[in-house]
N, C-alpha and C positions, 0 to 999 in steps of 0.2 A: 866791390867796394866794401870797406869795413863797416861794421854797425855804427861806429861813431860818425862816419861820413854820411851814411844814410839818415842819421838822426840830426844832421846839421852841425856837427862838431868837426873842427880841424886841428891838426897839430900845427901850431903857428910859431912855436919857438921851443928852445930847449933851455934847461936850467944848467948853468955852469958852476964854477967854484964859488965858495964864500968870499966875500970882500969886506974887509974891515972887521970891527969887533962887535957891531950892533946887530948882526944877523942878516946883512945884505947879501945878495947873490947876484952874480953876473947872469944875464939872460941874453940868449942868442936867437935873433929872428931868423926863421927859415928862409924867408923871402928877401931879407936884407932891409926891408922897409920896417921902421919902428914906430911911426906915428900912431898906428892902430894899437900898439902895445901900451903906449903912454896914456891912452884913454881908458884902459881897463881898470875896473874896481875890484874884480875878483876873477879867478881862473880855476880851472880844474887841472891838477897836476896828476900825471899818470907815470907810475914807476912800478915795474914788476907786476903788471896787470892790476895794481891797486890804484884807484882813482879817488882823489880827495879834493874838495873845494877849499881854496884859500882866499882870504880877503887881502887885498893889497893895501898896505899902510902907506907906502911911498914907492914911486917908480920915477927914475930920471936918467938922463944921459950924463955921463961923466967921461969926457974925452971920447975915445972910440968905444967905450963900454956903455951898456945899458944896465942899470942896477935896479934891483927890486928888493923891497922889504915887505915880508908878509906879516900880518898880525900874529902875535904870539910866537914868532921865530925871532929870538932875541940874542942868540949867541952864535958864534961860528960853528960850534958843535951841532946845534939844532939845524942850522942852515945846511951843513954838509950832508945831512940825511936826505935833503931834497935834490942834491946835485945829480945830474943825469936824468931828471924827470922831463917828460914831454909836457908842454903847455898846450892844453886844449882850450879853444875858444869857439863860440858860436860863429856860424858862417857870417852873420851880420856884423861880427866884431873882428873878422879876419881882414888882412890887408886887401884893399880894393884892387880889382883887376882892371887892366886896360884891354882894349880890343885885341882879340886873338891870344889872350893869356888865359891860363887855366891853373886851378889849384892842383898841385901834384897829387894830393889824395883823391881828387876826383878822376884823375886819369887812370889810377890803379883799378884794375878790374874791367876796363873797357875792352871789348872785343876788337881785335885788329882784323880788318877785312880787306880783300883786294878790290879792284875796280869792278869786278863782277858780283860783289857782295858776298863772296865766299869767305868762310872763316879761315883765318891763318893762325891765330893764337890770341893770348890775353896779355895785356900790359900788366906786368907785376910790380914794376918799380920805375922810378925816374932818378937818375944820378947825374951829377955834374961831370962833364968831360972837359978836356982842354979847349975844344972849340964850341962848347955849348952843352945843352942837356942831352942825355942819352936815355932812351926808353928801353927797358928790359922787357923782352917778349918771351913768354912761354909758349912755344909752338905746339901745334896739335899733337905732335909725337913726343912731347915732354921736354925737348931740348930748349935751352935758353939762348937768346941772341940779344945783342945790344945794337941799336940803330940810332942815328942822330934824329933828334926831334926838330926837324927843319922842314920848311915848305917843299923842298924838292923830293922829299921822301914821304912825308905825311900830308895827306889832303884834308878833307873835311873831318873835324872832330866834333862829335855830338855827345855831350855828357848825358843829355836827356834821352837819346836813343841807345846809349851804352856802347857806342862804337866809334872807331877811328879808322880812316882809310889809308892803306899803304899804297903809294903810287908806283913805286919801283921795287918789285919783288926780288930783283937780283941782289939787293942789299943784304938779303938773308943768307946768301950762299957763302 
């Protein structure tokens, strides 16, 4: 897990392109849920390893877009400098989880084990595939594999214990 996650921070959204002339920016929720973003008063933006806290002057939905205006960002030129930033929020401010849901950032770094509790590899990433999410596994030999993050392949997931169980090893072949 990254240091941000260990310290209770999550990448919750990304900053898109400027919108209008007053310095607004489009903001894209990672989870698709936006209600938690609408309640934020400040965020940490990370771009090129630089992290800066910004106060939110205004945030609202406009059609299919979520728009944010940060204090002292008043022109499209100022706003453009923030495009591509990741929006970090405290875990308490992140989108709420339902049962059997996990934050992607919490899955990264989990050890993947088999039914006998033997190490197979490490979850390095989660990506969207056509039929759902795929987890990227770095195997013990260094090779990378993608497997579906579904109940027939992945059993118990314990963020607290730092591991996830692979039910069917044949999926790695």
